[in-house]
GUTOR-315246 format. One line per field, with one value per residue: x, y, z of N, C-alpha, C in turn; chain. Coordinates in Angstrom, 2 decimals. Layout:
residues N
npx <- c(X ...)
npy <- c(Y ...)
npz <- c(Z ...)
capx <- c(X ...)
capy <- c(Y ...)
capz <- c(Z ...)
cpx <- c(X ...)
cpy <- c(Y ...)
cpz <- c(Z ...)
unit <- c(A ...)
end
This chain:
residues 117
npx <- c(65.40 67.88 71.40 74.02 77.17 77.56 79.42 82.79 86.01 87.55 90.23 91.77 93.97 95.89 96.95 95.76 93.90 90.55 88.22 85.59 83.25 80.94 78.91 77.68 74.24 71.91 69.38 66.55 64.00 61.61 61.94 61.48 58.87 58.24 56.56 57.39 59.68 62.07 65.45 68.89 72.06 75.48 78.68 82.26 85.14 88.48 90.65 89.19 88.27 85.84 82.67 80.13 77.42 74.11 72.12 68.92 66.32 63.13 62.66 62.43 64.18 66.64 67.91 70.64 69.46 67.38 68.09 68.18 69.24 69.19 70.53 73.29 76.64 79.29 82.76 85.56 88.96 90.23 92.22 94.49 93.82 91.75 88.42 87.88 86.13 83.12 79.85 76.27 73.16 69.65 67.02 63.86 61.79 60.15 62.13 63.36 65.92 69.20 72.18 75.65 77.62 80.66 81.95 83.76 86.05 89.03 90.97 91.95 90.20 87.41 86.24 84.10 80.69 77.66 74.46 71.43 68.28)
npy <- c(86.31 84.60 84.31 82.54 81.73 78.74 77.01 77.47 77.37 74.62 72.72 69.64 68.14 66.52 64.11 61.67 61.04 60.46 62.87 65.02 67.59 69.99 72.41 75.75 76.63 77.81 80.01 78.58 78.25 77.76 79.22 81.80 81.61 81.03 79.56 77.84 76.30 75.74 75.02 75.56 74.13 74.80 73.50 73.34 71.39 70.18 67.74 66.17 63.69 61.92 62.38 64.60 66.29 67.68 68.95 69.32 70.89 71.01 72.19 75.04 75.81 73.94 70.76 68.40 65.99 66.72 67.12 66.07 64.30 65.71 65.67 63.89 63.05 60.96 60.86 59.21 57.96 58.15 57.06 57.68 60.16 62.53 63.95 66.67 69.50 71.36 71.54 71.38 71.13 70.58 70.80 70.31 71.62 72.89 73.82 74.94 75.45 75.02 73.16 72.34 69.36 67.50 64.26 61.23 62.18 62.22 63.46 66.37 69.40 71.42 73.99 75.79 75.89 76.82 78.26 78.83 80.32)
npz <- c(35.30 37.07 37.52 38.87 40.34 41.82 42.79 42.98 41.42 42.33 43.31 43.23 45.67 44.44 45.28 44.96 46.89 48.11 47.87 49.15 48.51 49.53 48.34 49.14 49.88 47.43 46.25 44.72 42.12 43.56 45.90 45.13 44.37 41.76 38.97 36.90 37.48 36.15 35.78 34.98 34.78 34.42 34.05 34.33 33.68 34.36 33.76 35.52 37.86 39.28 40.97 40.17 41.52 41.62 44.07 45.65 47.62 49.22 51.55 53.66 55.68 55.49 56.68 56.87 56.06 54.41 51.77 48.33 45.38 42.16 39.82 38.51 37.63 36.70 36.30 34.94 34.68 31.46 28.87 30.40 31.48 33.23 32.98 30.76 29.99 29.11 30.29 30.05 31.64 32.22 34.63 36.21 38.72 41.58 43.48 46.60 47.56 46.08 45.56 44.84 44.73 45.19 44.95 45.76 44.57 42.96 41.43 39.52 38.42 39.19 37.47 37.59 38.74 37.55 38.11 36.53 36.51)
capx <- c(66.31 69.05 72.56 74.95 78.17 77.24 80.65 83.86 87.34 87.95 91.36 92.14 95.37 96.78 97.56 94.86 92.95 89.15 87.73 84.19 83.00 79.54 78.80 76.65 72.91 71.51 67.93 65.98 62.73 60.61 62.18 60.87 57.47 58.05 55.76 57.92 60.64 63.12 66.80 69.98 73.39 76.63 79.91 83.47 86.11 89.81 91.28 88.35 87.92 84.95 81.23 79.53 75.96 73.33 71.11 67.87 65.44 61.87 62.61 62.82 65.36 67.02 68.93 71.37 68.59 66.36 68.63 68.11 69.97 68.38 71.41 74.61 77.46 80.56 83.84 86.68 90.17 90.20 93.50 95.37 93.42 90.40 87.55 88.03 85.05 82.08 78.60 75.03 72.01 68.45 66.12 62.66 61.20 60.02 63.03 63.62 67.38 70.01 73.62 76.48 78.52 81.65 82.22 84.70 86.87 90.41 91.92 91.45 89.67 86.10 86.48 82.93 79.34 76.76 73.03 70.56 66.86)
capy <- c(85.19 84.74 83.51 82.59 80.68 78.05 76.36 78.04 76.79 73.61 71.98 68.47 68.25 65.78 62.96 60.53 60.82 60.65 64.09 65.43 69.02 70.38 73.86 76.46 76.59 78.97 80.06 78.03 78.84 77.67 80.30 83.01 81.35 80.90 78.36 76.93 75.39 75.39 75.37 75.13 74.08 74.71 73.29 73.16 70.53 70.02 66.56 65.79 62.30 61.90 62.55 65.91 66.18 68.85 68.55 70.30 70.64 71.76 72.76 76.44 75.76 72.54 70.04 67.50 64.92 67.28 67.25 64.91 64.52 65.91 65.42 63.38 62.56 60.44 60.87 58.35 58.13 57.60 57.36 58.28 61.53 62.78 64.65 68.10 69.97 72.24 70.80 72.06 70.25 71.22 70.02 71.06 71.39 74.13 73.63 76.16 75.63 74.19 73.18 71.41 68.54 66.64 63.09 60.27 63.05 61.79 64.23 67.40 70.70 71.95 75.42 76.48 75.37 77.97 77.99 79.83 80.04)
capz <- c(35.34 37.93 37.17 39.99 40.48 43.07 43.25 42.17 41.33 43.31 42.80 44.05 46.10 43.54 45.96 44.70 47.98 47.73 48.52 48.99 48.71 49.47 48.19 49.89 49.27 46.65 46.06 43.50 41.69 44.62 46.87 44.58 44.05 40.31 38.70 35.88 38.10 35.19 36.21 34.11 35.41 33.53 34.80 33.54 34.35 33.78 34.33 36.66 38.10 40.44 40.73 40.43 41.70 42.00 45.04 45.88 48.76 49.29 52.89 53.77 56.56 55.32 57.43 55.97 55.56 53.51 50.41 47.44 44.14 40.96 38.67 38.88 36.53 37.18 35.31 35.32 33.88 30.11 28.21 31.43 31.82 33.69 32.03 30.53 29.12 29.64 30.15 30.42 31.83 32.75 35.46 36.56 40.04 42.34 44.60 47.36 47.58 45.18 45.86 44.08 45.54 44.56 45.78 45.17 43.73 43.15 40.64 38.62 38.80 38.77 37.29 38.13 38.54 37.49 38.14 35.91 36.70)
cpx <- c(67.49 70.17 73.60 75.97 77.94 78.39 81.77 85.16 87.75 89.05 91.71 93.61 96.36 97.45 96.73 93.93 91.53 88.58 86.24 84.08 81.50 79.48 77.71 75.31 72.63 70.02 67.53 64.66 61.66 60.75 61.46 59.40 57.20 57.39 56.39 58.95 61.81 64.47 67.80 71.28 74.43 77.86 81.06 84.48 87.45 90.49 90.50 88.07 87.10 83.51 80.82 78.03 75.37 72.23 70.12 67.09 64.19 61.74 63.09 64.09 65.90 68.06 69.61 70.47 67.51 66.81 68.48 68.77 69.02 69.21 72.74 75.32 78.81 81.56 84.99 87.86 89.99 91.49 94.44 95.03 92.00 89.64 87.87 86.92 84.13 80.74 77.42 73.95 70.87 67.72 64.98 62.15 61.15 60.82 63.34 65.11 68.04 71.45 74.34 77.37 79.50 81.88 83.12 85.66 88.33 91.42 91.21 90.85 88.22 86.31 85.33 81.68 78.41 75.32 72.30 69.12 66.05)
cpy <- c(85.54 83.85 83.67 81.47 80.02 77.21 76.89 77.29 75.90 72.76 70.84 68.61 67.43 64.57 61.69 60.21 61.07 61.81 64.26 66.91 69.23 71.89 74.44 76.33 77.92 78.87 79.50 78.71 78.84 78.75 81.57 82.83 81.26 79.57 77.40 75.94 75.01 75.92 74.84 75.20 74.00 74.50 72.98 72.36 70.56 68.85 65.96 64.29 62.28 62.06 63.97 65.71 67.54 68.33 69.69 69.93 71.50 72.47 74.21 76.58 74.34 72.05 69.10 66.44 65.42 67.32 65.95 65.29 64.64 65.70 64.88 62.86 62.15 60.39 60.03 58.63 57.42 58.02 58.13 59.71 61.55 63.59 66.14 68.52 70.93 71.60 71.64 71.01 71.05 70.26 70.92 70.65 72.71 74.03 74.96 76.48 74.62 74.26 72.16 70.64 67.78 65.48 62.12 60.97 62.73 62.57 65.34 68.62 70.84 73.45 76.24 75.65 76.57 77.52 79.15 79.39 81.30)
cpz <- c(36.25 37.42 38.28 39.88 41.83 43.61 42.36 42.38 42.51 42.68 43.75 44.45 45.28 44.15 45.84 45.86 47.46 48.55 48.26 49.28 48.60 49.42 49.07 49.17 48.57 46.35 44.70 43.18 42.78 45.67 46.44 44.22 42.55 40.00 37.70 36.43 37.21 35.66 35.18 34.90 34.30 34.40 33.87 34.35 33.62 34.47 35.49 36.68 39.38 40.01 41.09 40.51 41.99 42.91 45.24 47.14 48.63 50.63 52.88 54.61 56.53 56.33 56.44 55.35 54.59 52.04 49.63 46.11 42.96 39.68 39.20 37.64 37.11 36.03 35.83 34.40 32.54 29.42 29.14 31.80 32.37 32.66 31.97 29.57 29.84 29.31 30.64 30.58 32.45 33.67 35.91 37.92 40.78 43.64 45.28 47.37 46.65 45.67 44.98 45.04 44.64 45.50 45.03 44.21 43.99 42.32 39.88 39.27 38.33 38.67 37.86 37.90 38.63 37.43 37.48 36.14 36.62)
unit <- c(A A A A A A A A A A A A A A A A A A A A A A A A A A A A A A A A A A A A A A A A A A A A A A A A A A A A A A A A A A A A A A A A A A A A A A A A A A A A A A A A A A A A A A A A A A A A A A A A A A A A A A A A A A A A A A A A A A A A A)
end
């Protein structure tokens, strides 16, 4: 089993601008030729307002058009605050590469996004 931080401490500038972040690519199960394709993502937020997504590709040398979304979650302002918490989700696929992205991000912090496979 591998465990890696695929996106670390991202803090919004706090000016309500809409930001996007695309993390680096990390090896998925398909890279290693594993047959179960089981991946787990854990991420932690603090006052987060925006969309967090996990993208994957089957391409060995991916271009921007090779990536597709395998998980997405959008958080909005509730009771004058963004989302704060720690979350875990699983997805299955023999993906060669995995990455995390943030979009429509207007406030808060992503403390970390971790990949286990």
